[in-house]
Each structure stands twice: as C-alpha cells, then as structure tokens.
C-alpha positions in Angstrom: 0.2 0.0 0.0 2.8 2.1 1.0 4.9 1.3 -2.4 1.6 2.6 -4.6 1.2 6.0 -2.7 4.7 6.6 -3.5 5.2 5.6 -7.1 1.7 7.7 -7.5 4.0 10.7 -5.8 6.9 10.3 -7.8 4.8 10.2 -10.8 3.1 13.5 -9.7 6.1 15.2 -9.2 7.8 14.3 -12.6 4.9 15.3 -14.5 5.1 18.7 -12.3 9.0 19.1 -13.7 7.9 18.2 -17.1 5.5 21.4 -17.0 6.7 23.5 -14.7 9.3 26.5 -15.1 12.5 25.3 -14.0 12.9 28.5 -11.8 10.1 27.0 -9.7 11.4 23.4 -9.2 13.1 23.6 -6.2 10.2 23.4 -3.8 9.4 20.0 -6.0 12.8 18.5 -5.2 13.0 19.9 -1.7 9.7 17.7 -1.4 11.7 14.5 -2.7 14.5 15.0 -1.0 12.8 15.4 2.3 11.3 12.2 1.7 12.7 8.7 2.3 12.7 7.5 -1.3 14.6 9.7 -3.1 16.8 6.9 -4.6 13.8 5.2 -6.4 13.0 8.7 -7.4 16.0 9.1 -9.1 15.5 5.6 -10.9 12.3 6.7 -12.1 13.8 9.9 -13.3 16.7 8.4 -15.1 13.9 6.1 -17.0 12.0 9.0 -17.6 14.8 10.8 -19.6 15.5 7.9 -21.5 12.1 7.5 -22.7 12.5 10.9 -23.8 15.7 10.5 -25.6 14.4 7.8 -27.8 11.3 10.3 -28.5 13.8 12.6 -30.0 16.0 10.4 -31.7 13.0 9.0 -33.5 11.9 12.6 -34.3 15.2 13.5 -35.8 15.2 10.3 -38.0 12.3 11.2 -39.2 13.2 15.0 -40.2 16.7 14.5 -41.1 16.3 14.1 -45.0 14.6 17.3 -45.2 17.2 18.8 -43.4 19.7 17.9 -45.6 17.8 18.9 -48.8 17.5 22.2 -47.4 21.1 22.6 -46.5 21.8 21.5 -50.0 19.4 24.1 -51.4 21.2 27.1 -49.2 24.5 26.2 -50.0 23.3 26.3 -54.1 21.8 30.0 -53.3 25.1 31.2 -51.2 26.8 32.0 -54.8 23.5 34.1 -55.8 23.4 35.6 -52.5 27.2 36.7 -52.6 26.5 38.2 -56.1 23.6 40.2 -55.0 25.2 41.4 -52.0 27.8 43.0 -54.3 25.2 44.4 -56.4 23.5 45.8 -53.4 26.6 47.0 -52.2 27.4 49.0 -55.3 23.9 50.4 -55.4 23.9 51.4 -52.0 27.5 53.2 -52.9 26.1 54.9 -55.7 22.7 55.8 -53.6 25.0 57.5 -51.1 26.9 59.4 -53.1 23.6 60.9 -55.3 22.1 61.7 -51.6 24.8 63.5 -50.3 23.4 66.7 -52.0 19.7 66.4 -51.0 20.6 66.0 -47.6 22.8 69.5 -47.4 19.6 71.0 -49.2 17.6 69.2 -46.6 20.0 70.3 -43.6 19.5 73.9 -44.9 16.0 73.6 -45.4 15.3 72.1 -41.8 17.8 74.9 -40.4 15.3 77.7 -42.7 12.1 76.3 -41.2 13.6 76.2 -37.7 14.5 79.7 -37.9 11.2 80.6 -39.4 9.5 79.3 -36.2 11.9 81.2 -34.0 11.2 84.2 -35.8 7.3 83.4 -35.7 7.8 82.6 -32.0 9.8 85.8 -31.2 7.2 88.0 -33.1 4.4 86.2 -31.2 6.1 87.2 -27.6 7.3 90.5 -28.5 3.6 91.5 -29.7 2.4 90.1 -26.1 5.4 92.1 -24.8 5.6 95.2 -26.5 1.8 96.7 -25.1 3.6 95.9 -21.5 6.6 98.1 -22.4 4.8 100.6 -23.6 2.2 100.6 -20.9 5.2 100.8 -18.6 6.9 103.5 -20.6 3.6 105.6 -20.2 3.3 104.6 -16.5 7.1 106.4 -16.3 5.7 109.3 -17.9 2.6 109.4 -16.0 4.6 109.6 -12.8 7.1 112.0 -14.4 4.0 114.5 -15.0 2.4 113.6 -11.5 -0.8 112.4 -13.3 -0.8 109.8 -10.7 -4.7 109.1 -11.2 -3.8 108.0 -15.1 -0.8 106.2 -13.8 -3.3 104.1 -11.2 -5.8 103.7 -14.1 -2.7 102.5 -16.2 -1.3 100.2 -13.3 -4.7 98.6 -13.3 -4.6 97.8 -16.7 -0.9 96.6 -16.8 -1.3 94.2 -13.8 -4.7 93.0 -15.4 -4.3 92.4 -18.9 -0.8 93.1 -19.8 1.4 91.4 -17.5 -0.8 88.2 -17.7 -0.7 87.9 -21.6 3.1 88.6 -21.6 4.3 85.7 -19.7 6.9 84.5 -17.5 9.5 87.0 -18.5 12.0 88.4 -16.1 11.2 92.1 -16.8 7.6 91.1 -16.0 8.3 89.7 -12.8 10.3 93.0 -12.0 7.5 95.0 -12.9 5.0 92.9 -11.2 7.1 93.4 -8.0 7.2 97.3 -8.5 3.3 97.8 -8.9 2.6 97.5 -5.3 5.6 99.9 -4.3 4.3 102.2 -7.5 0.5 102.3 -5.7 2.0 103.3 -1.9 4.3 105.9 -3.8 0.9 107.1 -6.0 -1.2 107.3 -2.9 2.0 108.8 -0.7 1.9 111.5 -3.1 -1.4 111.9 -3.4 -1.8 112.4 0.4 1.3 114.5 0.5 -0.6 117.0 -2.5 -3.9 116.6 -0.4 -1.9 118.1 2.9 -0.8 120.8 0.9 -3.9 121.8 -0.5 -5.3 121.7 2.7 -2.5 123.9 4.3 -3.0 126.1 1.3 -6.9 126.8 1.9 -6.5 126.7 5.3 -3.5 130.0 4.4 -6.1 131.5 1.6 -9.4 131.1 3.3 -9.1 134.7 4.0 -8.7 136.0 0.6 -11.7 133.0 -0.4 -13.8 134.7 2.2 -13.2 138.3 1.2 -13.9 137.0 -2.5 -17.4 135.4 -1.6 -18.5 138.4 0.5 -17.3 140.8 -2.1 -19.6 139.0 -4.7 -22.3 139.1 -2.5 -21.9 142.4 -1.9 -22.0 143.1 -5.6 -25.2 140.6 -5.7 -27.1 142.7 -3.2 -26.0 146.1 -4.4 -27.7 144.7 -8.2 -30.9 143.1 -6.4 -31.1 146.8 -4.7 -30.5 148.9 -8.0 -34.6 149.6 -8.5 -35.3 150.2 -4.8 -32.8 152.7 -4.6 -34.2 155.1 -6.6 -37.3 154.8 -4.4 -35.2 155.2 -1.3 -33.3 158.3 -2.7 -36.9 160.2 -3.6 -37.7 159.1 0.3 -34.4 160.8 1.5 -35.8 164.2 -0.7 -39.1 164.2 0.7 -37.8 164.1 4.3 -35.3 167.0 3.4 -38.1 169.0 1.8 -40.0 168.8 5.1 -36.9 169.4 6.9 -36.6 172.7 4.6 -40.0 173.5 5.6 -39.8 173.6 9.2 -40.5 170.3 10.3 -37.0 168.7 10.2 -33.7 169.3 10.4 -31.7 169.7 6.8 -29.1 167.1 7.2 -28.1 165.5 4.6 -25.1 164.2 5.7 -26.6 162.5 8.3 -29.3 160.7 6.1 -29.0 157.2 6.4 -29.8 156.6 2.5 -27.3 158.8 1.1 -24.4 158.2 3.8 -21.9 155.8 2.7 -21.4 153.4 5.8 -18.0 153.0 6.7 -16.2 149.7 7.5 -18.5 147.7 4.5 -15.9 146.4 1.6 -15.8 149.1 -0.5 -16.3 147.8 -3.9 -16.4 149.1 -7.1 -17.3 147.0 -10.0 -18.5 147.8 -13.5 -21.6 145.5 -14.9 -18.8 143.7 -17.4 -16.5 143.3 -14.5 -16.6 139.8 -12.8 -15.3 139.1 -9.4 -13.5 135.6 -9.8 -14.7 132.6 -7.2 -13.7 130.1 -5.3 -13.0 127.7 -8.0 -11.1 130.4 -9.9 -8.9 131.1 -6.7 -8.3 127.3 -5.6 -7.4 124.2 -7.2 -9.1 121.6 -6.0 -7.5 119.1 -8.6 -5.4 117.6 -5.3 -8.8 116.5 -3.8 -10.3 115.3 -6.7 -6.8 113.6 -7.6 -6.5 111.8 -4.1 -10.1 111.2 -3.9 -10.0 109.1 -7.1 -6.9 107.5 -6.1 -8.1 106.2 -2.8 -11.2 105.0 -4.6 -9.3 102.9 -7.0 -7.3 101.7 -4.1 -10.0 100.5 -2.5 -9.4 103.2 0.6 -12.5 105.8 0.0 -13.4 105.5 3.6 -10.3 106.1 5.0 -9.3 109.0 2.4 -13.0 110.7 3.8 -12.4 109.9 7.5 -9.0 111.5 7.0 -10.2 114.7 5.0 -13.4 115.6 7.4 -11.0 115.0 10.6 -8.3 117.7 9.2 -11.2 120.0 8.1 -12.8 119.8 11.6 -9.5 120.8 13.0 -9.4 123.5 10.7 -12.6 124.6 11.4 -11.7 124.8 14.9 -8.7 126.9 14.5 -10.7 129.0 11.8 -13.2 129.9 14.8 -10.9 130.6 17.2 -11.1 134.3 17.5 -7.8 136.5 18.4 -7.6 138.5 21.7 -7.9 141.5 20.6 -10.4 141.3 17.9 -12.6 143.5 19.3 -10.2 145.9 18.9 -10.7 147.1 15.0 -13.1 146.4 12.5 -10.4 144.6 10.5 -10.4 142.2 12.8 -13.7 140.7 13.2 -13.4 141.5 8.7 -10.7 138.7 8.7 -12.6 136.6 11.6 -15.3 136.4 8.8 -13.2 136.1 5.8 -12.2 133.4 7.2 -15.0 131.8 8.1 -16.9 132.4 4.9 -13.8 131.1 3.1 -13.9 127.7 5.1 -17.6 127.0 4.1 -17.4 128.1 0.3 -14.5 125.6 -0.2 -17.1 123.1 1.7 -19.9 124.1 -0.2 -17.5 123.6 -3.5 -16.6 120.2 -2.5 -20.0 119.1 -1.6 -21.2 119.9 -4.8 -18.1 118.9 -7.2 -17.8 115.2 -5.3 -20.0 112.6 -4.7 -19.8 111.5 -1.2 -16.6 112.9 0.0 -18.3 115.2 2.4 -22.2 115.2 2.0 -24.9 117.4 3.6 -25.0 116.2 6.9 -21.5 116.6 7.7 -21.6 120.3 6.6 -24.7 121.4 8.7 -23.1 119.6 11.5 -20.0 121.7 11.0 -21.9 124.9 10.4 -24.3 124.2 13.5 -20.6 124.1 15.3 -19.3 127.4 13.4 -22.7 129.5 14.2 -22.3 128.1 17.8 -19.1 129.3 18.4 -19.1 132.3 16.3 -22.5 133.7 17.9 -20.5 133.0 21.5 -17.2 134.8 19.8 -19.7 137.6 18.9 -21.4 138.1 21.9 -17.9 138.0 24.1 -15.9 140.3 21.9 -18.8 142.9 20.9 -19.5 143.3 24.7 -16.0 145.2 25.3 -17.0 147.5 22.5 -17.8 151.5 23.5 -17.8 152.6 20.5 -21.4 152.9 18.8 -19.7 153.6 15.1 -17.6 150.6 15.0 -20.9 148.5 16.6 -22.6 149.8 13.6 -19.9 148.8 11.1 -19.8 145.3 12.9 -23.4 144.8 12.3 -23.2 146.0 8.6 -20.4 143.1 8.7 -22.2 140.6 10.1 -25.1 141.5 7.8 -23.1 141.0 4.8 -21.5 137.8 6.1 -25.0 136.4 7.0 -25.8 137.3 3.6 -22.8 135.8 1.7 -23.6 132.4 3.9 -26.8 132.6 3.4 -26.6 132.7 -0.6 -24.7 129.5 -0.1 -27.7 127.8 1.3 -26.6 128.1 5.2 -29.2 129.0 7.8 -28.2 132.3 9.3 -31.6 133.4 11.3 -29.3 133.0 14.5 -27.5 135.3 13.3 -29.8 137.7 12.9 -31.4 137.1 16.1 -28.0 137.6 17.9 -28.1 141.3 15.9 -31.2 142.1 17.3 -29.7 141.7 20.6 -26.6 143.6 19.8 -29.6 146.2 19.1 -29.8 146.4 23.0 -26.2 146.6 23.5 -25.9 149.3 20.4 -28.6 151.4 22.3 -26.9 151.5 25.6 -23.9 152.6 23.9 -25.5 155.1 21.8 -27.1 156.5 25.0 -24.0 156.9 26.9 -22.8 158.9 24.2 -25.8 161.1 23.9 -25.3 161.4 27.8 -22.0 163.0 27.2 -23.3 164.9 24.1 -26.6 166.6 26.1 -24.6 167.0 29.2 -21.5 169.1 27.6 -24.5 170.9 25.7 -26.0 171.7 29.0 -22.6 172.7 30.7 -22.0 174.8 27.7 -25.4 176.3 27.4 -25.4 180.2 28.7 -29.2 180.0 29.8 -30.2 182.6 28.2 -32.6 183.5 25.6 -31.2 183.0 21.8 -30.5 186.9 20.8 -31.6 187.2 16.5 -30.1 189.4 14.7 -31.4 188.6 10.7 -33.6 186.7 9.0 -31.0 184.4 7.9 -29.9 183.5 11.5 -33.6 183.0 12.5 -35.0 180.6 9.9 -31.4 179.0 10.8 -32.9 178.3 14.1 -35.9 177.6 12.8 -34.9 175.0 10.7 -33.3 173.3 13.4 -36.0 173.4 15.7 -39.7 173.8 15.1 -40.7 176.9 17.0 -43.3 179.1 15.3 -44.5 182.2 17.2 -46.4 184.5 14.9 -46.2 187.5 17.2 -42.8 186.9 17.5 -42.3 186.8 13.5 -43.9 190.2 13.2 -41.4 191.8 15.9 -38.3 193.7 14.1 -34.7 192.5 14.5 -32.9 192.3 16.5 -35.3 190.1 18.7 -34.8 187.5 21.2 -36.3 184.0 21.3 -37.5 183.0 24.4 -35.1 179.5 24.4 -31.6 179.3 25.0 -29.2 177.3 22.6 -29.5 174.0 24.3 -33.3 173.5 23.2 -32.3 173.6 19.1 -29.1 171.5 20.0 -30.9 168.6 22.0 -33.8 168.5 19.4 -31.3 168.4 16.8 -29.2 165.2 19.1 -32.3 163.6 19.2 -32.8 163.4 15.7 -29.4 162.4 15.4 -30.2 159.4 17.6 -33.0 158.6 15.6 -31.2 158.2 12.4 -28.1 156.4 14.3 -31.5 154.0 15.4 -32.3 153.6 11.9 -29.0 152.7 10.4 -28.7 150.0 12.9 -32.2 148.6 11.6 -31.3 148.5 7.7 -31.0 145.0 6.5 -32.2 143.2 9.3 -35.0 142.1 7.2 -37.3 143.8 10.0 -41.0 144.9 8.5 -41.4 148.7 8.6 -43.5 148.6 11.8 -40.8 146.7 14.0 -38.3 149.2 13.0 -40.7 152.1 14.0 -41.5 150.4 16.9 -37.5 150.0 17.6 -37.3 153.4 16.8 -39.5 154.8 19.3 -38.5 152.3 21.9 -35.0 153.4 21.9 -36.1 157.3 21.7 -38.1 156.5 24.9 -35.4 155.2 26.6 -33.3 158.6 25.1 -36.1 161.0 26.9 -36.8 159.4 29.7 -33.6 158.1 31.1 -30.7 160.1 29.6 -31.9 163.2 29.2 -34.4 163.0 32.1 -31.0 162.3 34.0 -29.1 165.1 32.2 -31.5 167.6 33.0 -31.8 166.4 36.3 -27.9 167.1 36.7 -28.2 170.4 35.3 -30.9 171.0 37.8 -29.1 169.5 40.7 -25.7 170.4 40.1 -23.8 173.0 42.6 -23.9 177.1 41.9 -27.1 177.1 39.6 -28.9 180.2 39.7 -33.0 181.0 40.4 -32.5 182.5 36.4 -31.1 179.2 34.9 -33.5 177.2 36.8 -36.5 179.4 35.0 -34.6 179.5 32.0 -34.6 175.4 32.3 -38.2 175.7 32.9 -38.9 177.6 29.6 -36.5 175.7 27.8 -38.4 172.2 28.7 -41.9 174.0 27.9 -40.6 174.1 24.1 -39.1 171.2 23.9 -42.4 169.2 25.5 -44.4 171.2 22.7 -41.7 169.4 19.9 -42.4 166.3 21.1 -45.5 165.6 18.4 -42.9 166.8 15.9 -40.5 163.9 16.3 -43.6 161.8 16.2 -44.1 163.0 12.6 -40.2 162.7 12.0 -39.8 159.2 12.7 -43.1 158.3 10.7 -41.7 160.2 7.9 -38.3 157.9 8.0 -39.9 154.8 8.9 -43.4 155.2 6.5 -45.2 154.0 9.6 -48.4 156.2 9.9 -48.3 157.7 13.7 -51.9 156.3 14.0 -51.1 152.7 13.5 -52.6 150.5 15.8 -50.3 149.3 18.9 -47.9 152.2 17.9 -45.6 153.2 20.6 -45.9 156.8 21.7 -42.9 158.7 22.9 -43.0 159.7 26.4 -41.2 163.1 25.6 -44.2 165.2 27.5 -43.9 163.4 30.5 -39.8 163.8 30.6 -40.4 167.2 30.3 -43.1 167.9 32.8 -41.1 166.1 35.2 -38.0 167.7 34.7 -39.7 171.3 34.8 -41.5 169.7 37.7 -38.0 169.3 39.0 -36.8 172.8 38.4 -39.7 174.2 39.8 -39.1 172.3 42.8 -35.4 173.1 42.9 -36.1 176.7 42.4 -38.7 176.2 45.8 -35.7 174.6 47.7 -33.1 177.4 46.1 -35.4 179.9 47.9 -36.2 178.3 50.9 -32.4 177.6 51.1 -31.5 181.5 50.5 -34.2 182.0 53.3 -32.7 179.8 55.9 -29.6 181.5 55.4 -30.8 185.0 56.2 -32.7 183.5 59.0 -29.3 182.3 60.6 -28.2 186.2 60.8 -31.0 186.5 63.0 -30.6 187.7 66.2 -33.2 188.8 68.3 -32.7 189.7 72.3 -35.4 187.6 73.8 -35.3 189.3 77.1 -35.5 192.8 75.6 -37.8 195.0 77.8 -39.1 196.8 74.7 -39.2 196.2 70.9 -37.9 198.7 68.1 -39.6 200.4 65.8 -38.2 198.8 62.6 -37.7 195.5 61.4 -34.6 193.5 61.7 -31.9 194.2 59.2 -31.8 190.4 58.3 -35.5 190.7 57.5 -35.0 193.5 55.3 -32.3 192.3 53.6 -34.1 188.9 52.9 -37.4 190.9 51.6 -34.9 192.8 49.1 -33.7 189.5 48.0 -37.4 188.1 47.5 -37.9 191.2 45.5 -35.3 191.1 43.0 -35.7 187.4 42.8 -39.2 187.5 41.8 -38.5 190.2 39.2 -36.5 187.7 37.2 -39.7 185.9 37.0 -41.7 188.7 36.0 -39.7 190.2 33.3 -39.5 186.7 31.3 -40.3 186.5 27.7 -43.7 185.5 26.9 -45.8 184.6 23.8 -49.1 183.7 22.8 -48.5 179.8 23.6 -50.1 177.8 26.0 -47.3 177.6 28.0 -46.5 181.6 27.7 -48.1 181.7 31.2 -46.2 179.2 32.7 -43.5 181.3 34.1 -45.8 183.4 36.2 -47.4 180.6 37.7 -44.0 179.4 38.8 -43.4 182.8 39.9 -46.7 182.7 42.4 -45.7 179.0 43.0 -42.5 180.3 44.4 -43.5 183.2 45.9 -46.1 181.8 47.9 -43.8 178.6 49.0 -41.5 181.4 49.9 -43.9 183.0 52.2 -44.8 179.9 53.8 -41.6 178.8 54.6 -40.8 182.0 55.9 -43.9 181.9 57.9 -43.0 178.5 58.9 -39.3 179.2 59.8 -40.2 182.4 61.7 -42.9 180.4 64.0 -40.1 177.4 64.5 -37.3 180.5 65.2 -40.0 181.3 68.0 -40.7 178.3 69.3 -37.3 176.8 69.1 -36.1 174.9 72.5 -33.4 176.7 72.9 -35.4 179.9 73.4 -35.9 179.1 77.0 -37.9 182.7 77.8 -39.6 185.5 75.5 -40.0 188.7 76.4 -43.2 191.0 76.0 -40.3 193.2 74.5 -38.7 190.8 71.9 -42.4 190.0 71.2 -43.1 193.2 69.7 -40.2 193.1 67.6 -40.7 189.8 66.2 -44.3 191.2 65.6 -42.8 194.3 63.9 -40.9 192.0 61.5 -44.0 189.7 60.6 -45.6 193.2 59.8 -43.0 193.7 57.5 -43.3 190.8 55.8 -47.3 191.1 55.7 -46.4 194.5 54.0 -44.0 192.6 51.4 -47.0 189.9 50.4 -49.5 192.9 50.5 -47.4 194.7 47.9 -47.6 191.5 45.2 -44.2 191.0 44.6 -45.7 189.0 41.9 -48.9 189.7 39.5 -51.8 187.2 39.6 -52.8 187.1 43.3 -56.6 187.7 43.9 -56.9 190.1 47.1 -54.8 189.3 49.9 -54.2 185.5 48.7 -50.2 185.8 49.8 -51.4 187.2 53.4 -52.7 183.7 53.9 -49.3 182.3 54.0 -48.3 184.4 57.7 -52.2 183.8 58.9 -51.0 181.5 61.2 -48.1 183.9 62.3 -50.7 187.0 62.5 -53.4 185.1 64.5 -50.9 183.9 67.0 -49.3 187.4 67.7 -52.4 188.9 67.9 -53.3 186.5 70.6 -50.7 187.5 72.5 -50.6 191.2 72.2 -53.7 191.7 73.0 -53.6 189.2 75.2 -57.2 188.3 74.4 -57.1 184.8 75.6 -61.1 184.8 76.8 -62.1 184.9 73.4 -59.7 182.6 72.3 -60.7 179.9 75.0 -64.4 180.7 74.5 -64.3 180.5 70.9 -62.1 177.4 70.1 -63.0 174.9 67.8 -65.9 177.3 66.2 -65.5 177.9 62.4 -66.0 181.8 63.1 -63.2 182.0 65.6 -61.5 184.9 65.9 -57.8 182.6 66.0 -58.7 180.0 64.2 -55.5 179.4 63.0 -54.0 179.2 66.4 -52.9 175.8 67.3 -53.2 175.1 71.4 -49.9 173.3 71.6 -48.6 176.6 70.1 -49.9 178.8 72.3 -49.1 176.7 75.5 -45.5 176.8 74.5 -45.0 180.6 73.8 -47.0 181.3 76.8 -44.9 179.2 79.1 -41.9 180.9 77.6 -43.5 184.7 78.3 -44.3 182.9 81.9 -40.5 182.5 82.5 -39.3 185.5 81.1 -42.0 187.5 83.8 -40.6 185.4 86.5 -37.1 186.2 86.1 -38.2 189.9 85.6 -40.3 189.9 88.7 -37.3 188.2 90.6 -35.1 191.4 89.4 -37.5 194.0 90.1 -38.7 192.8 93.7 -37.8 196.3 95.3 -40.6 197.7 93.8 -43.5 196.2 95.5 -46.8 197.9 93.3 -44.6 196.2 90.3 -44.2 192.8 91.9 -47.9 193.1 92.4 -49.0 193.9 89.0 -46.7 190.8 88.0 -47.9 188.8 90.6 -51.7 189.3 89.2 -50.4 188.7 85.8 -48.4 185.5 86.8 -51.4 184.4 87.9 -53.8 185.2 85.1 -50.9 183.2 83.1 -50.9 180.3 85.4 -54.8 180.0 84.8 -54.8 180.5 80.8 -51.9 177.4 81.1 -54.5 175.4 83.1 -56.8 176.0 81.0 -55.0 175.3 77.4 -53.9 172.1 79.4 -57.6 171.3 79.7 -58.5 172.7 76.3 -55.3 170.1 74.9 -56.0 167.1 77.2 -60.2 167.7 76.3 -59.0 167.7 72.0 -57.0 164.3 72.8 -59.4 162.7 74.7 
C-alpha cells in the first residue's frame, strides 16, 4: 500500500517537473529530498529521461532527409547571394553619393524652417511684450508728470491684462514686484498733495472769504438797484420837509445817502466779474486724491481723514484773536476765514460724490454758528464805540447774506443782531449822555438873540418853533429859549438816525423798525435826557435865573414832541396813528424836568431864606421892641423882591405855556412866604429859647408886619386879593392873641368855624405862653424892690397860670 502511494507521488512530481518552469522546481525537488524514497525517485527520473531521448531520436530520424535537402539548397543559394550582395553594395554606394547633395539641401531647409519658427515665436512673444513695455513707458511718463490718477489706471490695466498675457519673463516679474510699491508711492504722493492743499486753503481762506463777500455785496447792490431810486426819493421828501421847518436839513446824516464805513468798498462795473472760489483755489488735489483712494479701495479712509482734518481747521478758524474787538479789521479777517472755509466745503459738496455730505456740512455749520455767535457776544461786549458797533453790524449782515447765498441757515445771526441792538442802544445812550451834558454845561441859559432873518431861519430849521407874534417883531429880537433847545432837538434826531441805521438790512418790517426806534427814543428821553436835565438842575451853583430858563426850555421841548413823532413816521413810512404804535414819552419827561426845576427853585429859595434867618439875632429878653424891622429881614425882603423880578420879566408869547413862568413865580412866591412864616414860627418856638419877653415879641411882631407888607405889595402879579397874606395868617393870629392878650375870646370860641383865632394851635400857644411866663418870673425877681410892680406882675402871673391850666385842659379834652 505504501509503495503504491510513493509511486503515485513520484509520478506527480515528474509531471510537475515536466510542466513547470525550472525556476519553480526548487520546492518540488525539496519535497523529494525531504522524503525517504529519493533513490527510487532518481531511478524513475532516469527512466523518464531515457524515454524522452528515444522520442527525440525518432523525431530527428523522421526529419533528417528534409534537413539535408535544405542544406543542399542553401549552399546553392550562397553564390547567388554573394552576387546579389555585390550588386546591393554597389547600388548603395551610388545611392549614398547621389543623396549627399539632397541631405545638404534638406539640412538647409530644416535650418530655415527652424529659424522661421523661432522668428514667428519671437514675433508672437514680442507682440505680447511690447504692450507691456509701452504701458510701462506710459506709466513712467505719467509718474514723471505727476498724473497719478491716470498712472493708477495704467497700473491696473498693466496688472490685470498686459502682464498675464506677456508671460513669465524676468522683466515682467520685476514690473509685477514694482506695482505695489508704485501704488504706495502714488497714494503717499497724492496724500502729500492733499496735505499741501489743506494747508493752502487754510492760509488762503481769508482771501477766499473776502472774494465771496465781495461777490455777495455786488449781488446785493445789483438786487437793490431798483429800490435805491425809491429810497432816494424818500430821502428827498424828508429833506423837503426839513426845509419847511419840520425837519432838520441833514443830508450828511441821512442813512440813505451816507456811505456806511466798514463795509467792503467795492467798485465794480457790469462787465467786471469777481473770481469765484474755484478760480482762486485749485481743487484738483482733492479730486485726484479722492479718485486714487477710490481706485485703491480706501475711499472710507480718505473721507475720514479729510473730514477729520477739516474739523481741526474749522476749530482753528473759529478761534478768534484775543484783540479782535479792537478794530473792524479784526472782525473782517475772522468773518473772511469762516466764509472761506464754508465756501470751500460747499464747493467740495457739490463737485464730489460723497466726500462730504449735507449732514456733515450742516454739523460743521452748527458748530461754527454757535462758536461764532459766542465769540461775537463776548468781543462785542467790550466795544464802547457806536460807530464800530454799527460797522460790525453791517459786516455781520454781509457775512450772513453771503453764507445764506450758499444755502446756510443764518436766522440765529440775525437774532444775535437783534440782541446786539440793545447793546448798541446802550452805547448810544452813553454817547448821547455825554453830548447832552456837554450841551447843558456849555449853555448860557439865556434867550437866543437873533439879529437877521437868515439866522432866524437857521434856528427855525433846526427846531420847529412857530410864533406869529415874534415873527412880526423887528430885528434884533430874542427867542424865548436858550441854545440848548435846538441843540438837544438836533441830537435827538441824530439819535433817531443812528437807530435807523442799525435797523437797515435786518429783514425787519417797517412797523418793527418804527417800534424799535420809538422805544429807543423813549429810553433816550426818559432815562438819558431826563438824567442830564436832573443833573443840570441839581448841580451846584445853579442860579434861579438858570432854573427859570430850564423851565422855559423844557416847555418848548415838550411842545416839539409831536414833531418828533411825525419825523419818525416819515423816515419809517409808518403812519403815527397805526394801531399798537408806541408813543413817545417826551411830554412826561419834560414835564418831570420842569417840575424838578420848579421844585429846585422852591428849594433854593427856601435855602436862601434859611441862610438869612441864620443871621437873625433876637434879644428874647428885651424890655421893649424897636420900631423898625430887623436888618436880616429887610435884606431878605429885598432879595425876594429882586428874585421875583426875574420871573416877571421873562419873555412870553401867545402859546399855551407862555403863562407858565407867571404860575411858577406865584407858586415860588407862595412857597417862599409859607416857608418864611414857618421858619419864623419855628424860630419863636425853638427849644433853645427858654423865655420870651413881651418886648422881644413886639419886635418879632414888627418883623412879621414887614413880611405882610411885602406880601400885600404883590411881588408877583396874579394873586387875587390878599391871597399871599394867608401864608402869614398863622403867625398873625398867634401874635395878635398875645399882643392883645385876648385869651377869653380864644378860649371861648375855640373850635368854632367863626373863631377869631382859628389858626392858633393850643400847643403852640401853650409853648409860647410858658416862655413868656418864664420871662415874667425872671423880670419879677429882678424888680422885687418895687412892691407895686411886684403886685402887678403877680396878678399877671396868676392870669398866665390860669390860662396855662385852661390850655392844658383844652389840649387834654381834644386828645380825649
């Protein structure tokens, strides 16, 4: 069994050896040697080899004859082959000789074809490279001529189209590497140009603003060309009224004919054109830089930078100089810079798309408006010159009109001008206060002498004075008022003109202008002129004649108030009877001044009387009085007579107030007499006077009679009957009571309307009686050696004591 398996295994291995590549028989042979029967295998292998050799031999024997025949035929062909070989060799040699020229031509053709291809390739490459080189040359030229925006466009075209088509050449690589550097250079250079532009407009904003304001002034002058003729006609009508005696011929002060100082004096002709901001400023750096940054994709960066820098410049422009308020030129430079700044911004707004927008410009304008108004309020408050304020107002109006022409709202500026109007009014009041005081100080307080009709007409042209009776009088003659009347009236009109000048061009209606002028004139009358008149009245060393002349002057000024009303209506074209129209308070002002002058007259008279009374030197213990009035009283009466003569010799006319000096004289005379009576009574009842003798009382009675004679003589005409004597009735009844010793009648009739001594006060009577009692007691002690006299004095003393008791009871009864 085992041998059969071994034989089968060996058979399998042999078949595998026969059918397998020799490279793969290693494992097969290893399996033979690994087994125990390799000897047997070798035997079978040799047997198999022998079988194959026999099969080979059989096959060779079978094909041997054919092989021999083939060899024989091959030997026969060898000779022919040698012959053919010679022929072929000869033919080849001939062919080689004939092909050498062809090969040379073919070589030359190949070389030409290669050159042609190289030339075509070169032309093609150059066709792609030449545009790059031309573009780069163009770029270099644009950079050299500082045309940066076209250069940037050239760079963009070079980078996006030309270089990709040219290929990867070294010069293309160098160009590509230079492109970012060129962009950076263009950006930096354009930014440098922008900085130079910003610095330039900062320096030249003054000139730009000045030019813009000139343009605005020329435009305003052209717009007002038609209305100027109407204004001239109005001015001629005012001057015509002045020549008729109702206005002052003041062509040089007429606001419509006087050239305002401080405004830019522009002389232009119709064909002349003032250059605009675009003519004075080259805006190309801004446009160029904007386009460049837009192309570079950094527009937002550029816009933010530009706006930031302009905001800084705006703050610098809006910062006024510390001494700006000293001259008009300081204000003009300030306004020119602001106008120049916003003219540039307005031009940028309308010539660029989005670099600045309306909101940004309005924000800057709001900032500028608030700071400008604050600066003007601060600096104008230092100004004390009304002419400078007026010029400043005109400059602000031109400033506002200029910016309004560029679309900026300027209502706040006009509101501020209305505020400045109050300051201007206060400065005018201060100036006119000095003028009024100077007029009052220089006045001689005497009626104006007129020697010729021309002089009379001149004064009548200055002051609306009409007096038919005075007109009929021959020259020379005197006007009732002094020089300060026409001067004050003229000053009031000049003040009205000054107020009118400020109201011009403020876009106010005629009614508003009229109301403003009337209110300012009222302040001038009620405050400034009133204070000046009070100053003139109250100052030291003012005589009664001067006070009387002041009364006459204020009377005529009061009468002229309705002429001032008409004057204001003429220059404002507002009828005086307009509803809610402000009325002038001049009447009350002059009435108050006149009353103050009258009171000052009364006060001065009383002070003079007191000075004379201080000279009184009564001997209150005199036994018997003198037969004549005291010297001090005689001098006092003489002074009063001469004083009241001044009143009675005042010039008069047929006007309503002509009788006023007489009334003043009557009031002054009555006041003086009352004061004299009161002072004499106080002198009699003075606490220092402890006792009064009957002799002293008799002397006092003589002095009172002298006063009564003065009152009865009528020092001032116009009193009815003994009206002036009533001033001394208190003294008269008191002295009669004591000199007549009529106590029974006094005590019996006291309190009745028909009482003889109705004006005698019990207190006064008691005080004087006690002084007499003391005097009698003292006299009794001195005369005690005469018994008879002592008895009479005792009886009289008892009577006095009784009367004293009764007076005390009477006083107590009245008090209860």
